[in-house]
C-alpha positions as CSV (number, residue, x, y, z in Angstrom):
1,M,89.5,125.8,62.5
2,T,90.9,129.2,62.5
3,L,93.8,130.1,64.8
4,Q,93.8,133.5,66.4
5,L,97.1,135.4,66.7
6,V,97.8,138.0,69.3
7,V,101.0,140.3,69.2
8,I,102.4,141.2,72.4
9,T,104.9,143.9,72.8
10,G,107.4,143.8,75.7
11,A,106.6,140.2,76.3
12,S,109.9,138.8,77.6
13,G,109.2,139.5,81.2
14,G,106.9,140.7,83.9
15,I,103.5,141.5,82.8
16,G,104.1,140.9,79.1
17,R,105.1,137.2,79.9
18,A,102.1,136.6,82.0
19,I,99.8,137.9,79.2
20,A,101.6,135.8,76.7
21,S,101.2,132.8,78.9
22,R,97.5,133.4,79.6
23,M,96.6,133.9,76.0
24,S,98.3,130.8,74.9
25,R,96.5,128.8,77.5
26,E,93.2,130.2,76.1
27,G,94.1,128.8,72.6
28,Y,95.7,131.8,71.0
29,G,99.0,131.8,69.0
30,V,101.4,134.4,70.4
31,L,104.0,136.7,68.7
32,I,106.5,137.5,71.6
33,H,108.1,140.9,70.8
34,Y,111.3,141.9,72.8
35,S,113.7,144.6,72.7
36,S,116.9,143.3,74.1
37,N,116.3,140.1,76.2
38,R,116.3,137.4,73.5
39,A,117.0,134.6,76.0
40,A,114.0,135.4,78.1
41,A,111.7,135.7,74.9
42,E,112.9,132.3,73.5
43,L,112.6,130.6,76.8
44,L,109.0,131.7,77.0
45,A,108.3,130.7,73.4
46,Q,109.7,127.2,74.1
47,K,107.8,126.8,77.3
48,I,104.5,127.7,75.3
49,R,105.5,125.1,72.6
50,D,106.2,122.5,75.2
51,A,102.8,122.9,76.5
52,G,101.2,122.4,73.1
53,G,100.8,126.0,72.1
54,L,102.0,128.1,69.1
55,A,104.7,131.0,69.8
56,W,107.0,133.1,67.9
57,T,109.5,135.8,68.7
58,Q,110.5,139.1,67.1
59,Q,113.1,141.5,68.2
60,A,112.3,145.2,67.5
61,D,113.5,148.5,68.8
62,L,110.1,150.4,68.8
63,S,111.6,153.8,69.4
64,H,112.5,153.8,65.6
65,D,110.4,153.3,62.5
66,D,112.4,150.4,61.2
67,G,111.4,148.4,64.5
68,I,107.8,149.1,63.9
69,V,107.9,148.1,60.3
70,G,110.0,145.0,61.0
71,L,107.3,143.9,63.5
72,R,104.5,144.5,61.0
73,D,106.4,142.6,58.4
74,R,106.7,139.6,60.7
75,V,103.1,139.5,61.3
76,R,102.5,139.6,57.5
77,R,104.7,136.8,57.0
78,L,103.2,134.7,59.7
79,L,99.8,135.3,58.2
80,D,101.1,134.4,54.7
81,Q,102.7,131.2,56.0
82,Q,99.6,130.0,57.9
83,P,96.6,130.7,55.7
84,D,94.3,129.2,58.7
85,M,95.5,132.0,61.0
86,E,93.8,135.4,61.6
87,L,95.3,138.4,63.6
88,S,92.8,139.0,66.5
89,G,94.8,141.1,68.7
90,L,97.5,143.5,69.6
91,V,98.7,144.2,73.3
92,N,100.8,147.4,73.4
93,N,102.6,146.5,76.6
94,A,106.2,147.5,76.0
95,A,107.0,150.8,77.9
96,S,110.2,152.7,79.3
97,M,110.1,153.2,82.9
98,L,111.5,155.0,85.9
99,G,111.9,158.4,84.1
100,P,113.3,161.6,85.6
101,K,111.6,163.8,88.0
102,F,110.3,167.1,87.1
103,G,113.4,169.2,87.7
104,E,115.6,166.8,85.8
105,A,113.6,166.1,82.8
106,Q,115.4,166.8,79.6
107,S,114.3,166.9,75.8
108,A,116.0,163.9,74.8
109,T,114.6,161.7,77.7
110,F,111.2,163.2,76.9
111,D,111.5,162.1,73.2
112,S,112.8,158.7,74.0
113,Y,109.9,157.9,76.5
114,F,107.3,159.2,74.3
115,A,108.8,157.3,71.3
116,V,108.4,153.9,73.1
117,N,105.3,154.4,75.3
118,A,103.0,156.7,73.2
119,R,104.3,156.9,69.4
120,A,104.9,153.2,69.1
121,P,101.5,152.1,70.2
122,L,99.9,154.6,67.8
123,L,101.9,153.5,64.9
124,L,101.6,149.8,65.5
125,T,97.9,150.0,65.7
126,Q,97.8,151.9,62.5
127,E,99.9,149.2,60.9
128,L,98.3,146.1,62.4
129,A,94.5,147.0,62.7
130,P,94.0,146.8,59.0
131,L,95.3,143.2,59.2
132,M,92.7,142.1,61.7
133,F,89.6,140.5,61.2
134,A,86.2,142.2,62.3
135,G,86.0,141.7,66.0
136,G,89.8,142.2,66.5
137,S,91.0,144.0,69.6
138,V,93.8,146.4,70.6
139,V,94.6,146.7,74.3
140,N,96.9,149.3,75.6
141,I,98.6,148.8,79.0
142,S,98.4,152.1,80.9
143,S,99.4,152.8,84.6
144,A,97.8,154.2,87.8
145,A,100.6,156.8,87.5
146,A,98.5,158.6,84.9
147,H,95.9,159.2,87.6
148,F,97.7,160.6,90.6
149,A,100.4,163.3,91.0
150,S,103.7,161.7,90.1
151,P,106.3,164.6,89.9
152,G,109.1,161.9,90.6
153,D,108.3,160.1,87.4
154,I,106.7,162.7,85.5
155,I,107.4,161.7,81.9
156,Y,106.4,158.2,82.2
157,A,103.1,159.4,83.8
158,M,102.5,161.8,80.9
159,T,103.1,159.1,78.3
160,K,100.4,156.9,80.0
161,S,97.9,159.8,80.0
162,A,98.6,160.2,76.3
163,L,98.2,156.4,75.8
164,E,94.8,156.6,77.5
165,A,93.8,159.5,75.3
166,F,95.0,157.6,72.2
167,T,92.5,154.7,73.3
168,R,89.4,157.0,73.5
169,H,90.2,159.0,70.5
170,A,91.1,156.0,68.2
171,A,88.0,154.0,69.0
172,P,85.5,155.6,66.7
173,S,87.8,155.2,63.7
174,L,88.7,151.5,64.6
175,A,85.1,150.7,65.2
176,R,84.4,151.4,61.5
177,Q,86.9,148.6,60.8
178,G,85.3,146.3,63.3
179,V,88.1,146.6,65.6
180,R,87.9,147.5,69.4
181,I,90.5,149.4,71.5
182,N,90.7,149.6,75.3
183,S,93.1,150.2,78.1
184,V,94.2,148.4,81.0
185,I,95.4,150.4,84.2
186,P,97.6,148.4,86.6
187,G,99.0,149.7,89.8
188,F,102.1,148.4,91.4
189,T,102.6,144.8,89.9
190,D,105.1,142.4,91.3
191,N,107.0,141.6,88.0
192,G,109.9,140.0,89.9
193,H,112.0,143.1,90.4
194,A,114.1,143.0,93.7
195,A,112.2,145.9,95.1
196,F,109.1,143.7,95.7
197,A,111.1,141.6,98.1
198,D,112.0,144.4,100.3
199,P,109.2,144.7,103.0
200,D,109.4,148.5,103.4
201,I,109.3,149.1,99.6
202,R,106.3,146.7,99.3
203,A,104.5,148.3,102.2
204,H,104.9,151.6,100.5
205,M,103.6,150.3,97.2
206,S,100.7,148.6,99.0
207,S,99.6,151.9,100.7
208,F,98.5,153.3,97.3
209,A,95.8,150.8,96.9
210,A,92.4,151.0,98.6
211,M,92.4,147.2,98.6
212,G,96.1,146.9,99.8
213,G,98.8,144.9,98.4
214,V,100.3,144.8,95.0
215,A,99.0,143.0,92.0
216,R,100.3,139.8,90.3
217,P,101.1,139.9,86.6
218,S,98.3,137.3,86.2
219,D,95.8,140.0,87.5
220,I,96.5,142.2,84.5
221,A,96.7,139.3,82.0
222,A,93.2,138.3,83.0
223,A,91.8,141.8,82.1
224,V,93.8,141.6,78.9
225,Y,92.3,138.3,77.9
226,F,88.8,139.7,78.7
227,L,89.3,142.4,76.3
228,I,90.9,140.4,73.6
229,S,88.2,137.8,73.8
230,E,84.6,137.9,72.5
231,E,83.3,138.4,76.1
232,S,84.2,142.1,75.5
233,A,82.4,142.4,72.1
234,R,80.7,145.7,73.2
235,T,83.6,147.2,74.9
236,T,85.7,149.9,73.1
237,G,87.2,153.1,74.1
238,S,87.2,152.3,77.8
239,A,89.6,151.6,80.5
240,I,89.6,148.7,83.0
241,D,91.2,149.6,86.3
242,V,93.1,146.8,88.1
243,S,95.1,148.9,90.3
244,G,93.5,147.8,93.4
245,G,91.9,151.2,93.8
246,S,95.1,153.2,93.5
247,T,93.5,155.8,91.0
248,I,90.7,156.9,93.6
249,A,93.1,159.0,95.7
250,A,93.0,156.7,98.7
251,R,96.3,158.1,99.9
252,P,98.4,161.1,98.9
253,S,101.0,160.4,96.2
254,T,104.6,160.2,97.4
255,S,106.3,158.8,94.3
256,S,109.3,160.8,95.2
257,S,109.8,158.7,98.3
258,L,109.4,155.5,96.4
259,R,112.0,156.6,94.1
260,S,114.3,157.2,96.9
261,L,113.8,153.9,98.4
262,L,114.4,152.2,94.9
263,R,117.6,154.1,94.5
264,D,119.0,153.6,98.0
265,D,117.8,150.2,98.9
266,T,118.0,148.3,95.6
267,G,120.5,150.2,93.5
268,V,118.0,150.9,90.8
269,G,119.4,153.5,88.6
270,P,120.0,155.0,85.0
271,S,120.9,151.7,83.5
272,V,117.3,150.4,83.8
273,R,115.6,153.6,82.8
274,L,115.1,153.0,79.1
275,R,114.3,149.3,79.0
276,H,110.9,148.6,77.4
277,D,110.6,144.8,78.0
278,A,108.5,145.5,81.2
279,V,105.8,147.7,82.5
280,T,104.7,148.6,86.1
């Protein structure tokens, strides 16, 4: 029986962890990429192994070519070591978050965000898609921030718009290899951050969604599983919106107010801005 391997970037926490757990429960082997939180990545891998699944970890700084090459080489080694394993999926989940607002954006920050959020998914897909069997799938994790005005987090929103454009424009080329590529669009998702425990902040986040409330990481993982699985065999170049209706302009955007709440009430500041182990 052939084992199917899925590579998940930014998988040490939040949405990435939920994706890795769901894919493992569905019988896939998972390569858990992380940037800095080795302990969380190893703990997740061990939990998957304890439940009878297969999991490996790999550290890589995806803002640099060396990190992308290192992750590609780890995939090649795994495939060489296990002849009964095929690469069936890549989930581009890693992202830098909480970027500067419009008036504070600088070139260095712009470059660092685009390197992780847009450039790395393109280059990783170029490197790993040729290793996939026909029927393989790439899933890009976008954000509802790409679909409403977000001047308080403008660079992050721009990177997610670029990621969705990449999804559409890469689809014809990848289709010739028998590989599909799609995006998933989360809204506010409770990834365990302290902000989600604050009633005022949570109510503000909830107000963006036509359905109200905020998502669970498992909601996004379910959409990813569908797009990786053969259930989506005729789906490519598309986007699945799991934002609860946040992208249909059910309310005016006030992202700057959210930024104020996050800074004033939870102490979130520059120290978390460039982490790419989690995504909204």
